[in-house]
C-alpha positions as CSV (number, residue, x, y, z in Angstrom):
1,X,0.0,0.0,0.0
2,X,1.3,3.5,-0.8
3,X,-0.2,7.0,-0.5
4,X,0.0,9.1,-3.6
5,X,-0.3,12.9,-3.8
6,X,-1.8,14.5,-6.9
7,X,-1.5,18.2,-7.9
8,X,-4.7,18.9,-9.8
9,X,-5.5,21.8,-12.2
10,X,-9.0,22.3,-13.5
11,X,-11.5,24.6,-15.2
12,X,-14.4,24.4,-12.8
13,X,-17.0,25.8,-15.2
14,X,-18.8,22.5,-15.9
15,X,-18.6,21.1,-12.4
16,X,-20.6,21.3,-9.2
17,X,-17.5,22.0,-7.2
18,X,-14.8,19.7,-5.8
19,X,-16.8,17.6,-3.4
20,X,-19.1,14.7,-4.6
21,X,-22.7,15.8,-5.1
22,X,-25.9,14.0,-5.9
23,X,-27.0,16.5,-8.5
24,X,-24.0,16.7,-10.9
25,X,-20.4,16.0,-11.9
26,X,-17.6,17.1,-9.5
27,X,-13.9,17.1,-9.7
28,X,-13.6,14.6,-6.9
29,X,-16.1,12.3,-8.6
30,X,-14.2,12.4,-11.9
31,X,-10.9,11.6,-10.1
32,X,-12.4,8.7,-8.2
33,X,-14.0,7.2,-11.3
34,X,-11.0,7.4,-13.6
35,X,-8.5,6.4,-10.9
36,X,-10.6,3.3,-10.0
37,X,-10.7,2.3,-13.7
38,X,-7.0,2.9,-14.2
39,X,-5.8,1.1,-11.1
40,X,-8.5,-1.6,-11.1
41,X,-9.4,-1.0,-7.4
42,X,-11.8,1.3,-5.5
43,X,-10.2,4.7,-5.1
44,X,-11.5,7.6,-3.1
45,X,-9.3,10.7,-3.0
46,X,-9.0,13.2,-0.1
47,X,-9.0,16.8,-1.4
48,X,-7.1,19.6,0.3
49,X,-9.5,22.4,-0.8
50,X,-13.2,21.9,-1.5
51,X,-13.7,24.5,-4.1
52,X,-17.2,25.6,-4.9
53,X,-19.2,25.1,-8.1
54,X,-17.6,27.1,-11.0
55,X,-14.4,27.9,-9.1
56,X,-11.1,27.0,-10.9
57,X,-7.7,25.7,-9.6
58,X,-4.1,25.6,-10.8
59,X,-2.8,23.4,-8.0
60,X,-5.4,21.8,-5.8
61,X,-4.1,18.8,-3.9
62,X,-5.5,15.3,-3.4
63,X,-4.2,12.1,-1.9
64,X,-5.3,8.5,-2.2
65,X,-4.1,5.0,-1.1
66,X,-3.4,2.3,-3.6
67,X,-2.0,-1.2,-3.9
68,X,-0.9,-0.7,-7.5
69,X,2.6,-1.5,-8.6
70,X,2.6,1.4,-11.0
71,X,5.2,4.0,-9.9
72,X,3.6,7.0,-8.3
73,X,5.3,9.4,-10.8
74,X,3.7,7.6,-13.7
75,X,0.2,7.8,-12.5
76,X,-0.2,11.4,-13.7
77,X,0.7,10.5,-17.3
78,X,-1.7,7.5,-17.3
79,X,-4.5,9.4,-15.6
80,X,-4.3,12.4,-17.9
81,X,-5.0,10.0,-20.8
82,X,-8.4,9.3,-19.3
83,X,-9.5,12.5,-17.6
84,X,-11.7,15.1,-19.5
85,X,-9.8,18.0,-21.0
86,X,-10.8,20.4,-18.3
87,X,-9.0,18.4,-15.6
88,X,-5.3,17.7,-15.7
89,X,-2.9,16.3,-13.2
90,X,0.2,18.4,-12.9
91,X,2.2,16.1,-10.7
92,X,1.9,12.7,-8.9
93,X,4.3,11.5,-6.2
94,X,4.5,9.1,-3.3
95,X,4.1,10.7,0.2
96,X,4.3,9.4,3.8
97,X,1.4,7.1,4.8
98,X,0.2,9.6,7.4
99,X,0.2,12.6,5.1
100,X,-3.2,14.3,5.1
101,X,-3.6,17.5,3.1
102,X,-6.3,19.0,5.4
103,X,-4.4,18.3,8.6
104,X,-1.1,19.9,7.5
105,X,-0.2,23.5,8.1
106,X,-0.2,25.3,4.7
107,X,-0.5,28.6,2.9
108,X,-3.3,28.8,0.2
109,X,-3.4,31.6,-2.3
110,X,-6.6,32.5,-4.1
111,X,-7.0,35.0,-6.9
112,X,-10.2,36.8,-7.7
113,X,-10.3,38.5,-11.1
114,X,-12.5,41.5,-11.9
115,X,-12.8,42.9,-15.4
116,X,-13.6,46.6,-15.5
117,X,-15.0,48.3,-18.5
118,X,-18.0,49.7,-20.4
119,X,-19.0,46.3,-21.8
120,X,-18.0,42.7,-20.9
121,X,-15.4,40.8,-22.9
122,X,-16.8,37.4,-24.0
123,X,-13.5,35.5,-23.7
124,X,-13.2,36.5,-20.0
125,X,-16.7,35.6,-19.0
126,X,-15.9,32.2,-17.5
127,X,-12.8,33.4,-15.6
128,X,-13.6,36.9,-14.2
129,X,-16.4,39.0,-12.8
130,X,-17.4,42.0,-14.9
131,X,-18.0,45.4,-13.2
132,X,-18.8,48.6,-15.2
133,X,-18.9,50.8,-12.1
134,X,-15.5,52.6,-11.5
135,X,-13.5,51.3,-8.6
136,X,-11.2,53.3,-6.4
137,X,-8.4,50.7,-6.0
138,X,-6.5,52.7,-3.3
139,X,-9.6,52.7,-1.1
140,X,-9.7,48.9,-1.6
141,X,-6.1,48.5,-0.7
142,X,-6.7,50.5,2.5
143,X,-9.6,48.3,3.4
144,X,-7.6,45.1,2.6
145,X,-5.0,46.1,5.2
146,X,-7.5,45.8,8.0
147,X,-8.2,42.2,6.9
148,X,-4.6,41.0,7.2
149,X,-3.7,39.1,10.3
150,X,-5.5,36.7,12.6
151,X,-9.2,37.5,13.0
152,X,-12.6,36.0,13.5
153,X,-14.0,36.0,10.0
154,X,-17.6,35.0,10.9
155,X,-18.9,38.1,9.0
156,X,-17.1,36.8,5.9
157,X,-18.5,33.3,6.0
158,X,-21.6,31.8,4.4
159,X,-24.3,31.2,7.0
160,X,-24.4,27.6,5.8
161,X,-20.8,26.9,7.0
162,X,-20.3,24.0,9.3
163,X,-16.8,25.1,10.5
164,X,-16.0,24.6,14.1
165,X,-14.1,27.8,14.3
166,X,-14.3,30.9,12.2
167,X,-10.9,32.2,13.2
168,X,-8.4,32.3,10.3
169,X,-5.1,34.1,9.5
170,X,-4.7,36.1,6.3
171,X,-1.0,36.7,5.6
172,X,-1.3,39.0,2.7
173,X,-3.8,40.7,0.3
174,X,-2.6,42.2,-2.9
175,X,-4.5,44.2,-5.5
176,X,-2.8,44.0,-8.9
177,X,-3.9,46.0,-11.9
178,X,-3.2,44.7,-15.3
179,X,-4.9,47.0,-17.8
180,X,-8.6,46.6,-17.3
181,X,-8.2,43.5,-15.1
182,X,-8.0,43.9,-11.4
183,X,-6.7,40.8,-9.4
184,X,-7.4,40.4,-5.7
185,X,-4.8,37.9,-4.5
186,X,-5.4,36.6,-0.9
187,X,-3.0,34.3,1.0
188,X,-4.0,32.6,4.2
189,X,-3.8,29.5,6.4
190,X,-7.3,28.5,5.4
191,X,-10.6,29.9,4.2
192,X,-14.2,29.5,5.3
193,X,-17.1,28.6,3.0
194,X,-17.4,31.4,0.4
195,X,-14.9,33.5,2.4
196,X,-12.8,34.7,-0.5
197,X,-15.8,35.7,-2.6
198,X,-17.3,37.6,0.3
199,X,-14.0,39.4,1.1
200,X,-13.7,40.3,-2.6
201,X,-17.4,41.5,-2.6
202,X,-16.7,43.7,0.5
203,X,-13.6,45.2,-1.0
204,X,-15.6,46.0,-4.2
205,X,-18.2,47.8,-2.1
206,X,-15.5,49.9,-0.5
207,X,-14.0,50.6,-4.0
208,X,-17.4,51.9,-5.1
209,X,-17.4,54.3,-2.2
210,X,-20.3,52.6,-0.3
211,X,-18.3,52.8,3.0
212,X,-14.9,54.0,4.2
213,X,-12.0,51.5,4.5
214,X,-12.0,51.7,8.3
215,X,-15.5,50.2,8.4
216,X,-13.8,46.8,7.9
217,X,-13.0,46.8,11.6
218,X,-16.7,47.2,12.5
219,X,-17.6,44.4,10.0
220,X,-15.1,42.0,11.6
221,X,-16.3,42.9,15.2
222,X,-19.9,42.4,14.2
223,X,-19.4,38.7,13.5
224,X,-22.6,38.9,11.3
225,X,-22.8,37.9,7.7
226,X,-25.2,40.7,7.0
227,X,-22.6,43.3,7.9
228,X,-20.3,42.4,5.0
229,X,-20.6,42.8,1.3
230,X,-22.1,40.5,-1.3
231,X,-20.7,37.1,-2.3
232,X,-19.2,37.6,-5.8
233,X,-19.9,35.0,-8.5
234,X,-17.6,31.9,-8.5
235,X,-16.1,32.1,-12.0
236,X,-13.7,34.9,-11.0
237,X,-12.0,32.8,-8.4
238,X,-9.0,30.5,-8.9
239,X,-6.8,28.6,-6.4
240,X,-3.4,29.7,-7.7
241,X,-0.9,28.5,-5.1
242,X,-0.7,25.8,-2.3
243,X,2.3,25.5,-0.1
244,X,2.7,23.0,2.8
245,X,4.8,24.3,5.7
């Protein structure tokens, strides 16, 4: 028996998120199905980040146990021959038998892309959120500074979350402008259900002038989802980096 770690990239447009659902295809379901067929045994992967429906990833992590004699490094090549084109394994390797991606300290980095302009760009519609209202990016940067550090992010969490604790640490938030595209890049030790999309929505509200940057402190202290901004659509969000400490 060996434990294999996969680094998984995917376009989440056609999927109901990472975790297996009764009502549609998921990334986890596709991996389980094709790995089981490839290795001729029942495989169930354990994912590091349970991305939502429509969210993308460059480097999500999954592990599974197998009795196969195929070298771990070859599994990526064989599996990519079977997977649909919108899912690709970037790396496969053997890890310690007790390695568990959700129980290891790590830094995850998500990027939320916002396209600004008069009209939407069709080629960006699946990978960014379009906003025609002007955004004051410096106000957004000022607001983002209040979010860095260790806080209770209950206000920035979906009310459906089952998390035991809503305390998380955000190491850094960057706002990067590339022409009409604004990228909100957030690194932290973990994220609550819909947290990044709510953080991005709240920063956008600040950028529109709906409230001053210092209001973020009040939103954090409120520990109330209704105090924060809207949950932005999923297609603008991508998991772009995952580092185990």
